[in-house]
C-alpha positions in Angstrom: 107.9 83.6 168.8 110.8 81.3 169.9 113.2 83.4 171.8 116.6 83.7 170.0 118.5 81.9 172.7 116.9 78.7 171.7 117.9 78.9 168.1 120.1 76.1 166.9 123.4 78.0 166.2 124.0 79.0 162.7 127.3 78.5 160.5 129.3 81.5 160.7 129.4 81.9 157.0 125.3 82.0 157.1 125.2 84.7 159.4 128.5 86.5 158.6 129.8 87.6 155.2 133.0 85.6 154.8 132.4 84.0 158.0 134.6 85.9 160.3 135.0 89.9 161.2 138.8 89.8 159.3 139.6 88.0 156.1 142.8 86.7 158.0 140.3 84.5 159.9 138.5 83.2 157.1 137.9 79.5 155.8 139.9 80.2 152.8 142.9 80.8 154.9 143.1 77.5 156.9 143.2 73.9 156.1 139.8 72.1 156.3 140.6 70.2 159.4 141.6 73.3 161.3 139.2 74.3 164.3 136.3 76.1 163.2 135.8 77.9 166.3 138.2 79.0 169.1 136.5 79.3 172.2 139.2 79.4 174.9 143.0 80.2 175.5 145.6 80.1 178.3 149.3 80.9 177.5 150.1 79.5 174.4 147.2 76.8 174.0 143.6 77.3 172.7 140.6 75.0 172.9 138.3 74.7 170.4 134.3 74.1 170.5 134.5 70.2 170.7 137.2 70.7 173.5 140.3 69.9 171.1 143.5 71.5 172.5 145.7 73.2 170.1 149.2 74.9 170.5 148.9 78.4 169.1 151.7 80.2 167.0 149.1 82.7 165.2 148.2 84.4 168.7 144.9 86.1 167.6 146.7 87.3 164.5 149.6 88.6 166.6 147.3 90.5 169.1 148.2 88.3 172.2 151.9 89.6 172.7 151.9 88.1 176.3 149.5 85.1 175.7 146.1 84.3 176.6 144.6 84.6 180.0 147.3 86.9 181.2 145.8 88.0 185.0 147.2 91.5 185.5 145.8 92.4 182.2 142.4 91.0 182.5 142.2 92.1 186.1 142.9 95.7 184.9 140.2 95.8 182.3 137.6 93.9 185.1 138.6 97.1 187.5 137.8 99.6 185.2 134.7 97.6 183.8 133.3 98.2 187.3 134.1 101.9 187.2 132.7 102.3 183.7 133.8 101.5 180.0 132.5 104.9 178.8 131.4 108.3 179.5 129.9 111.6 178.3 133.0 113.2 178.6 137.0 111.8 178.4 138.0 110.2 181.4 141.8 110.6 182.8 142.8 107.2 181.6 142.8 108.5 178.4 145.0 111.0 178.9 147.6 108.8 181.2 147.6 105.9 178.6 148.4 108.4 175.7 151.1 109.9 178.1 152.1 106.3 178.4 153.3 106.2 174.7 154.6 109.7 174.5 156.8 108.5 177.5 158.0 105.5 175.8 158.4 106.4 172.0 160.8 109.5 171.2 159.2 110.7 168.0 155.5 111.0 169.8 154.2 114.2 170.8 150.4 113.5 170.8 148.2 110.1 170.6 144.7 109.5 169.0 143.1 106.1 170.0 140.7 103.9 168.0 139.7 100.3 167.8 141.5 99.0 164.9 144.6 99.5 162.4 142.7 100.5 159.5 141.1 103.7 161.5 144.5 104.9 162.3 146.3 104.5 159.1 143.5 106.2 157.3 143.5 109.0 159.9 147.3 109.1 159.1 146.7 109.5 155.2 144.2 112.3 156.2 146.4 114.3 158.5 149.4 114.0 155.9 147.0 115.4 152.9 145.8 118.4 155.3 149.3 119.0 156.6 150.9 118.8 153.0 148.2 120.4 150.8 148.6 117.5 148.5 146.6 114.4 147.4 148.5 111.6 146.6 149.8 108.9 148.8 152.7 106.4 148.3 152.6 103.0 149.7 155.2 100.0 149.8 153.5 97.2 147.3 155.7 94.6 149.1 153.9 94.9 152.3 150.6 93.2 152.6 148.0 95.6 154.3 147.5 98.7 155.3 143.9 99.6 155.5 140.4 98.3 154.6 139.8 101.9 153.1 139.8 102.9 149.5 143.1 104.6 149.1 144.7 101.1 149.9 142.2 98.4 148.7 141.9 100.2 145.3 145.6 99.0 144.5 144.8 95.1 145.2 143.0 92.6 143.0 140.1 92.9 145.5 138.9 96.1 144.6 135.1 95.6 144.2 132.8 98.4 145.2 135.5 101.1 144.9 135.3 103.8 142.3 138.2 103.2 139.8 139.2 107.0 139.7 140.3 106.6 143.5 143.2 104.4 142.3 145.0 107.6 140.8 145.6 108.9 144.2 147.9 106.1 145.4 151.5 105.6 144.0 153.7 102.5 145.2 157.6 101.5 145.3 159.2 98.2 146.2 160.9 97.5 149.3 164.7 97.6 149.2 164.7 99.1 145.5 166.1 102.6 145.7 165.4 102.9 141.9 161.5 102.4 142.3 161.5 105.3 145.3 163.7 107.5 142.9 161.0 106.9 140.0 157.8 107.6 142.3 159.3 110.8 143.5 160.6 111.8 140.1 156.8 111.4 138.9 154.7 112.7 141.7 157.1 114.3 144.1 155.3 117.4 144.5 152.1 115.6 144.8 152.8 113.3 147.6 151.3 114.1 151.1 152.6 111.0 152.5 154.4 107.7 152.2 153.6 104.8 154.3 155.4 101.5 154.9 156.3 98.8 157.3 160.1 99.2 158.7 160.5 95.6 157.8 158.5 92.2 157.1 160.8 89.3 156.8 163.4 91.1 154.6 165.8 93.1 156.2 166.5 96.7 154.8 169.6 96.9 152.8 172.5 99.4 152.7 170.4 101.9 154.6 167.1 101.9 152.8 164.8 103.0 155.1 166.8 106.2 156.0 167.1 106.7 152.5 163.2 106.9 152.1 163.3 108.7 155.1 165.5 111.5 153.7 163.7 111.2 150.1 160.4 112.3 152.0 162.1 115.0 153.7 163.6 116.5 150.8 160.1 116.5 148.8 158.0 117.6 151.6 156.2 114.3 152.3 155.4 113.2 155.3 157.1 109.8 156.4 154.3 107.3 157.9 155.5 104.3 159.6 153.0 101.2 160.0 153.7 99.7 163.1 150.9 97.7 163.8 152.9 94.3 163.5 156.4 95.7 164.3 155.4 98.0 167.3 156.0 96.0 170.7 157.6 93.2 168.9 160.7 94.2 167.3 161.7 96.6 170.0 160.1 98.2 173.2 159.9 101.7 171.2 159.1 100.0 168.2 160.8 99.1 164.9 161.5 103.0 164.3 164.2 102.7 167.5 165.4 99.3 166.3 166.3 100.6 162.9 167.0 104.4 164.1 164.1 106.4 162.2 162.3 109.3 163.0 158.9 109.4 161.3 156.4 111.8 161.3 153.6 109.8 162.0 153.2 106.3 163.7 150.4 103.8 164.0 150.5 101.1 166.4 147.7 98.2 167.5 148.0 94.5 167.5 149.8 93.6 170.5 149.7 96.8 172.4 146.6 95.5 174.7 147.1 92.0 174.7 143.9 91.2 172.6 142.0 94.2 173.9 140.9 96.4 170.8 143.3 99.7 171.0 145.1 101.1 168.2 146.9 104.4 168.1 147.8 106.9 165.6 150.9 108.8 167.2 153.0 111.7 166.0 154.5 115.1 165.8 152.7 117.8 167.4 152.5 120.4 164.7 150.6 117.5 162.5 148.4 115.7 165.2 147.1 119.3 166.4 145.4 119.6 163.0 142.9 116.9 164.1 142.3 119.0 167.3 140.7 122.2 168.2 143.7 124.5 169.1 144.4 126.1 165.7 142.9 128.4 163.5 143.3 126.5 160.2 140.9 124.5 158.5 139.3 122.0 160.6 140.4 118.3 160.1 137.5 115.9 161.0 140.3 113.4 162.1 139.0 110.3 164.0 135.6 110.0 165.8 134.8 107.0 167.3 132.4 106.6 170.4 134.1 103.4 171.4 137.6 104.8 170.2 139.0 104.9 173.8 136.8 102.7 175.8 138.3 102.8 179.4 138.6 99.1 179.9 140.6 98.6 177.0 142.8 101.5 177.8 143.2 100.1 181.2 144.3 96.7 179.7 146.8 98.5 177.5 148.4 100.3 180.4 149.0 97.1 182.2 150.3 95.2 179.1 152.8 98.2 178.5 153.8 98.0 182.3 154.6 94.2 181.7 156.5 95.4 178.6 158.5 97.5 180.5 159.2 95.7 183.6 159.9 92.3 182.0 162.0 91.3 179.2 158.9 90.4 176.8 160.8 91.7 173.5 163.9 89.6 174.4 161.8 86.7 174.8 160.1 86.9 171.6 163.3 87.3 170.0 164.9 84.3 171.7 161.7 81.9 171.2 161.4 82.7 167.6 165.1 82.1 166.9 164.6 78.4 168.5 161.7 77.9 166.4 163.4 79.1 163.0 166.4 76.8 164.0 164.3 73.9 164.8 162.1 74.1 161.7 165.1 74.6 159.4 167.1 71.7 161.1 164.1 69.6 160.4 163.9 70.5 156.9 167.4 69.9 156.4 167.6 66.4 158.1 164.9 65.3 155.6 166.4 66.9 152.9 163.8 69.4 152.1 165.7 72.8 152.8 165.3 73.8 149.2 161.5 73.4 149.7 160.6 74.6 153.2 162.4 77.1 155.2 161.8 79.3 158.0 162.8 83.2 157.4 162.5 86.6 158.7 163.1 88.4 162.2 163.1 85.8 165.1 160.3 88.0 166.6 158.0 87.7 163.5 159.0 84.8 161.6 157.4 83.2 158.4 157.8 79.9 156.4 158.1 79.5 152.5 156.8 76.4 150.9 158.0 75.4 147.3 157.2 72.8 144.8 159.2 70.6 142.8 159.8 73.5 140.2 161.1 75.7 143.2 158.0 78.0 143.0 156.1 79.2 145.9 153.0 76.8 146.3 149.7 77.2 148.0 148.9 73.7 147.7 152.1 72.7 149.7 151.4 75.3 152.1 147.9 73.8 152.6 149.5 70.4 152.9 151.8 71.7 155.8 149.3 73.3 157.7 146.9 70.3 157.6 149.5 68.3 158.8 150.1 70.4 161.5 146.4 70.7 162.6 146.6 66.7 162.7 149.3 67.2 165.1 147.9 69.7 167.4 149.6 72.9 166.2 148.0 75.9 164.3 151.0 77.7 162.6 149.4 80.0 159.7 151.1 83.0 161.3 153.9 82.8 163.5 153.9 85.3 166.6 156.2 84.2 169.4 154.8 85.6 172.8 155.7 85.9 176.2 154.0 82.6 176.7 155.6 80.4 174.6 158.2 78.1 176.1 161.1 75.9 175.0 158.8 72.9 175.5 156.6 74.4 172.8 159.2 74.8 170.5 160.2 71.2 170.7 156.2 70.0 170.4 156.3 72.1 167.3 159.6 70.8 165.7 158.4 67.4 166.5 155.3 67.8 164.8 157.1 69.8 161.6 159.2 66.5 161.3 156.1 64.3 160.7 154.5 66.7 158.6 157.7 67.3 156.3 157.5 63.5 156.0 154.4 63.8 154.1 155.5 67.1 152.3 158.5 64.8 151.0 156.0 62.1 150.0 153.7 64.8 148.1 156.7 66.2 146.5 157.4 62.3 145.0 153.7 61.3 144.1 151.8 64.6 143.8 150.3 66.9 146.7 146.8 66.4 145.5 146.7 62.9 146.9 147.5 64.0 150.3 145.1 67.1 150.5 141.9 66.5 152.4 140.3 69.9 151.4 140.7 72.9 149.3 144.0 74.8 148.9 144.1 77.8 151.2 144.2 81.3 148.7 145.7 84.4 148.9 143.3 87.0 150.7 143.7 89.9 147.7 142.2 88.3 144.9 139.3 89.4 142.2 137.0 86.4 142.5 136.5 83.9 145.3 
């Protein structure tokens, strides 16, 4: 039999459902001219399997907070690999990394590590149910993703494979909508074990909304869970919870915490977290049990990453480079008379771009056209995650590309976007059918 190494490489979609291991990397999320495979990165640049170089703003779906090929992080991971990545008993680095987070974030007494965000958000839900003795969970429906597990995915259009009765255990409210929060608690207050939300995405909290939600939870005996997958180590060194002066019961972290290495964390108050441990006489909670959840080399990378965050102005740089990008994109749109169609929005540390058609409606075809034209000019900008490696020259290159892309956008507004698209339109991740 021919050895596997001699086989011709298969197309990703032939051997991997969806062609990628997270839907955000799927073909349906990118213009058809986007690189199919990215193979190497350095600072803010990436190279595909054909050798083409791109300026990257997505930064590994926001995981590369410091940038690609950051030597101290890689060396820390390699040194730990030589010592060992996994053992039959815990290693001291697990306690040390947990202590790093405890020392850094005021609301945290204990930490449990895993490999991805869904694991720790679902663990937070489980703890909330165990701690309160209740069943229901509340989510902010304006925030895009919490977990691939049933309690969340059952609330989306992409609910295949999930029993229909699961949906009854998850309620929802709208961001900055106090009336929807009041209605949620009026109907389900005594049943809500936990409420999970992000502190912010692109919209700012209005009139003390976050603390209003927090106090509503406290008054109803509901745990307040803050999903800091994106906001953690981006809005503030101590997370969005410090930026917005919040005191969550439980928090979840991941993404940029280890600069691309797989580390996520469930963190929170001791009396809640201890339910997943061995030092109590209450009913046992099988919280998170992952063989690879605390891989030592990933935790070494995490510690090295956190040290750079503490020692260097990483957060400040993210904000300043993001602000320059927002200003540059909006200035380009204004110069071309397209401000009502294309606009960079959100917090500078995590901006987004909105795209509208002739009728002023959000438009996937026009978003696709913009992404397509940016790829043509060597820029990947499906998501925008300013990193410590992005520089002013990157902003200048991007804005120059934006100006050219928007010139095509203007033509498409005049004569139809279909005329300029060279492939299928990108689609929402959550949809009932492909």
